C-alpha positions in Angstrom: 0.0 0.0 0.0 1.4 3.4 -1.0 1.2 5.7 2.0 1.7 8.8 -0.1 -1.9 8.6 -1.2 -3.5 7.8 2.2 -5.4 10.7 3.7 -5.5 11.2 7.5 -7.4 13.3 9.9 -5.5 16.3 11.3 -5.6 17.8 14.8 -7.3 21.2 15.2 -9.4 20.7 12.1 -13.1 20.2 11.7 -14.6 17.4 9.6 -18.0 16.2 8.7 -18.7 12.7 10.2 -21.7 10.5 9.5 -23.5 8.7 12.4 -23.8 5.2 11.0 -24.9 3.1 14.0 -25.2 2.9 17.7 -23.9 0.0 19.7 -24.1 -1.2 23.3 -21.0 -2.2 25.3 -21.7 -4.6 28.1 -25.3 -3.5 28.1 -24.4 -0.4 30.1 -22.7 2.0 27.7 -23.9 3.1 24.4 -21.7 4.5 21.7 -22.3 6.1 18.3 -20.3 4.8 15.5 -19.2 7.7 13.3 -17.5 7.5 9.9 -15.0 10.2 9.0 -14.6 11.6 5.5 -11.8 9.0 4.9 -14.3 6.1 5.8 -12.5 5.3 9.1 -14.8 4.5 12.1 -14.8 6.3 15.5 -16.7 5.8 18.7 -18.5 8.6 20.6 -20.2 8.1 23.9 -23.8 8.7 23.1 -24.9 9.4 26.7 -22.8 12.6 26.7 -24.5 13.9 23.5 -28.0 12.7 24.2 -29.5 16.2 24.1 -27.9 16.9 20.7 -30.7 14.8 19.2 -28.6 12.8 16.7 -30.1 10.0 14.6 -28.6 7.3 12.4 -27.6 9.1 9.2 -27.0 12.5 10.9 -24.1 14.5 9.5 -22.1 15.8 12.4 -19.3 18.4 12.3 -16.6 17.3 14.7 -13.4 19.1 15.8 -10.3 16.9 16.2 -8.9 17.8 19.6 -6.0 15.4 19.6 -4.6 12.1 18.4 -2.7 10.1 21.0 0.5 8.1 20.4 -1.6 5.0 19.8 -3.5 6.7 17.0 -6.8 7.2 19.0 -8.6 10.2 17.7 -10.4 12.5 20.2 -13.2 14.4 18.6 -15.8 16.9 19.9 -19.0 17.4 18.0 -20.1 21.0 17.4 -22.6 22.1 20.0 -26.1 22.7 18.5 -26.3 26.1 20.1 -23.0 27.4 21.5 -19.8 28.2 19.7 -16.4 28.8 21.3 -15.5 32.5 21.3 -19.1 33.8 21.3 -21.0 35.4 24.2 -24.2 34.0 25.5 -26.6 34.6 28.5 -26.5 32.0 31.3 -28.5 31.7 34.5 -26.7 31.2 37.8 -27.3 28.0 39.7 -24.8 27.8 42.6 -21.2 28.1 43.8 -19.1 25.0 44.4 -15.5 23.8 45.1 -14.5 20.9 43.0 -11.4 18.8 42.5 -9.9 18.8 39.0 -8.1 15.9 37.3 -4.8 16.7 39.1 -6.6 16.7 42.5 -6.4 20.5 43.0 -9.4 22.2 44.6 -11.0 24.9 42.3 -13.7 27.4 43.0 -16.4 27.2 40.3 -19.5 29.2 39.6 -22.1 26.9 38.0 -24.6 28.2 35.5 -27.2 26.5 33.3 -27.3 26.4 29.5 -30.4 26.3 27.2 -30.4 22.5 27.2 -30.5 22.3 31.0 -26.8 21.3 31.4 -24.4 22.7 33.9 -21.9 25.3 32.7 -18.7 25.9 34.6 -16.7 29.1 35.2 -13.5 28.6 37.2 -12.8 31.5 39.5 -9.3 32.4 40.7 -10.1 35.6 42.6 -11.6 34.5 46.0 -13.3 37.8 46.7 -15.1 37.7 43.4 -16.2 34.1 44.1 -17.4 34.8 47.7 -19.3 38.0 46.7 -20.8 36.7 43.5 -24.6 37.4 43.5 -25.5 37.9 39.9 -28.5 35.8 38.7 -27.8 36.1 35.0 -24.5 36.7 33.1 -23.4 37.3 29.5 -20.2 35.3 29.2 -17.8 34.0 26.6 -17.7 30.3 25.8 -14.0 29.4 26.1 -14.2 25.6 25.7 -16.6 22.8 25.0 -15.4 19.3 26.1 -17.5 16.1 26.3 -20.5 18.3 25.7 -19.7 20.4 28.8 -19.5 24.2 28.3 -16.8 26.3 30.1 -17.3 30.0 30.2 -15.2 33.0 31.2 -16.6 35.8 33.3 -15.0 39.3 33.4 -14.3 40.0 37.1 
Protein backbone atom coordinates (compact mmCIF):
# COMPACT_ATOMS: atom_id res chain seq x y z
CA UNK A 1 0.00 0.00 0.00
CA UNK A 2 1.41 3.37 -1.01
CA UNK A 3 1.21 5.66 2.04
CA UNK A 4 1.70 8.80 -0.07
CA UNK A 5 -1.91 8.55 -1.21
CA UNK A 6 -3.49 7.82 2.18
CA UNK A 7 -5.39 10.67 3.75
CA UNK A 8 -5.45 11.22 7.48
CA UNK A 9 -7.40 13.34 9.90
CA UNK A 10 -5.46 16.30 11.30
CA UNK A 11 -5.56 17.80 14.80
CA UNK A 12 -7.32 21.18 15.21
CA UNK A 13 -9.40 20.75 12.08
CA UNK A 14 -13.14 20.18 11.75
CA UNK A 15 -14.57 17.43 9.57
CA UNK A 16 -18.03 16.18 8.71
CA UNK A 17 -18.71 12.74 10.19
CA UNK A 18 -21.72 10.53 9.55
CA UNK A 19 -23.49 8.70 12.37
CA UNK A 20 -23.79 5.21 10.95
CA UNK A 21 -24.87 3.14 13.97
CA UNK A 22 -25.24 2.92 17.73
CA UNK A 23 -23.89 0.00 19.74
CA UNK A 24 -24.07 -1.24 23.32
CA UNK A 25 -20.96 -2.25 25.26
CA UNK A 26 -21.67 -4.64 28.12
CA UNK A 27 -25.33 -3.50 28.12
CA UNK A 28 -24.44 -0.41 30.11
CA UNK A 29 -22.67 1.96 27.74
CA UNK A 30 -23.92 3.09 24.38
CA UNK A 31 -21.70 4.55 21.69
CA UNK A 32 -22.32 6.14 18.33
CA UNK A 33 -20.28 4.78 15.46
CA UNK A 34 -19.17 7.70 13.31
CA UNK A 35 -17.55 7.49 9.90
CA UNK A 36 -15.03 10.20 9.01
CA UNK A 37 -14.55 11.59 5.48
CA UNK A 38 -11.85 8.96 4.88
CA UNK A 39 -14.26 6.13 5.84
CA UNK A 40 -12.54 5.32 9.13
CA UNK A 41 -14.77 4.50 12.10
CA UNK A 42 -14.78 6.32 15.45
CA UNK A 43 -16.72 5.78 18.69
CA UNK A 44 -18.48 8.58 20.56
CA UNK A 45 -20.16 8.13 23.95
CA UNK A 46 -23.83 8.66 23.08
CA UNK A 47 -24.85 9.42 26.68
CA UNK A 48 -22.82 12.65 26.70
CA UNK A 49 -24.47 13.91 23.52
CA UNK A 50 -28.03 12.68 24.16
CA UNK A 51 -29.47 16.21 24.12
CA UNK A 52 -27.92 16.93 20.70
CA UNK A 53 -30.72 14.79 19.18
CA UNK A 54 -28.61 12.79 16.73
CA UNK A 55 -30.11 10.03 14.57
CA UNK A 56 -28.62 7.33 12.36
CA UNK A 57 -27.62 9.12 9.16
CA UNK A 58 -27.01 12.48 10.87
CA UNK A 59 -24.11 14.52 9.52
CA UNK A 60 -22.09 15.85 12.45
CA UNK A 61 -19.29 18.41 12.29
CA UNK A 62 -16.58 17.35 14.74
CA UNK A 63 -13.42 19.12 15.81
CA UNK A 64 -10.35 16.89 16.16
CA UNK A 65 -8.95 17.76 19.60
CA UNK A 66 -5.99 15.37 19.64
CA UNK A 67 -4.57 12.13 18.35
CA UNK A 68 -2.68 10.13 20.96
CA UNK A 69 0.48 8.08 20.40
CA UNK A 70 -1.59 4.96 19.76
CA UNK A 71 -3.53 6.72 17.01
CA UNK A 72 -6.77 7.17 18.99
CA UNK A 73 -8.61 10.21 17.66
CA UNK A 74 -10.38 12.46 20.17
CA UNK A 75 -13.25 14.41 18.61
CA UNK A 76 -15.77 16.91 19.89
CA UNK A 77 -19.03 17.41 17.97
CA UNK A 78 -20.06 21.01 17.39
CA UNK A 79 -22.58 22.12 19.98
CA UNK A 80 -26.06 22.66 18.48
CA UNK A 81 -26.35 26.10 20.14
CA UNK A 82 -23.04 27.38 21.53
CA UNK A 83 -19.80 28.18 19.70
CA UNK A 84 -16.40 28.77 21.29
CA UNK A 85 -15.49 32.45 21.28
CA UNK A 86 -19.08 33.76 21.27
CA UNK A 87 -20.98 35.39 24.16
CA UNK A 88 -24.25 34.03 25.54
CA UNK A 89 -26.56 34.55 28.51
CA UNK A 90 -26.47 31.97 31.31
CA UNK A 91 -28.53 31.67 34.49
CA UNK A 92 -26.66 31.23 37.77
CA UNK A 93 -27.30 28.00 39.71
CA UNK A 94 -24.76 27.79 42.56
CA UNK A 95 -21.19 28.08 43.82
CA UNK A 96 -19.09 25.02 44.44
CA UNK A 97 -15.55 23.83 45.09
CA UNK A 98 -14.51 20.87 42.98
CA UNK A 99 -11.39 18.77 42.53
CA UNK A 100 -9.87 18.83 39.04
CA UNK A 101 -8.11 15.90 37.33
CA UNK A 102 -4.84 16.68 39.11
CA UNK A 103 -6.58 16.73 42.50
CA UNK A 104 -6.42 20.50 43.00
CA UNK A 105 -9.41 22.23 44.60
CA UNK A 106 -10.99 24.85 42.33
CA UNK A 107 -13.70 27.42 42.99
CA UNK A 108 -16.37 27.22 40.34
CA UNK A 109 -19.52 29.17 39.59
CA UNK A 110 -22.09 26.91 37.99
CA UNK A 111 -24.64 28.17 35.49
CA UNK A 112 -27.25 26.52 33.27
CA UNK A 113 -27.34 26.42 29.48
CA UNK A 114 -30.43 26.32 27.25
CA UNK A 115 -30.36 22.49 27.20
CA UNK A 116 -30.49 22.30 31.01
CA UNK A 117 -26.82 21.29 31.37
CA UNK A 118 -24.42 22.74 33.90
CA UNK A 119 -21.91 25.30 32.65
CA UNK A 120 -18.69 25.92 34.59
CA UNK A 121 -16.70 29.07 35.21
CA UNK A 122 -13.54 28.58 37.24
CA UNK A 123 -12.81 31.55 39.50
CA UNK A 124 -9.32 32.37 40.75
CA UNK A 125 -10.13 35.58 42.65
CA UNK A 126 -11.57 34.50 46.00
CA UNK A 127 -13.33 37.85 46.72
CA UNK A 128 -15.12 37.66 43.38
CA UNK A 129 -16.19 34.09 44.12
CA UNK A 130 -17.35 34.82 47.69
CA UNK A 131 -19.30 37.96 46.74
CA UNK A 132 -20.85 36.69 43.50
CA UNK A 133 -24.60 37.36 43.55
CA UNK A 134 -25.53 37.93 39.91
CA UNK A 135 -28.46 35.79 38.72
CA UNK A 136 -27.76 36.08 34.99
CA UNK A 137 -24.51 36.71 33.11
CA UNK A 138 -23.42 37.30 29.55
CA UNK A 139 -20.23 35.29 29.22
CA UNK A 140 -17.78 34.05 26.61
CA UNK A 141 -17.66 30.32 25.83
CA UNK A 142 -13.98 29.37 26.10
CA UNK A 143 -14.17 25.59 25.72
CA UNK A 144 -16.58 22.75 25.03
CA UNK A 145 -15.36 19.31 26.06
CA UNK A 146 -17.46 16.15 26.28
CA UNK A 147 -20.55 18.33 25.74
CA UNK A 148 -19.73 20.41 28.85
CA UNK A 149 -19.47 24.17 28.34
CA UNK A 150 -16.84 26.27 30.09
CA UNK A 151 -17.26 30.05 30.23
CA UNK A 152 -15.16 33.02 31.19
CA UNK A 153 -16.56 35.81 33.31
CA UNK A 154 -15.01 39.25 33.45
CA UNK A 155 -14.32 39.98 37.11
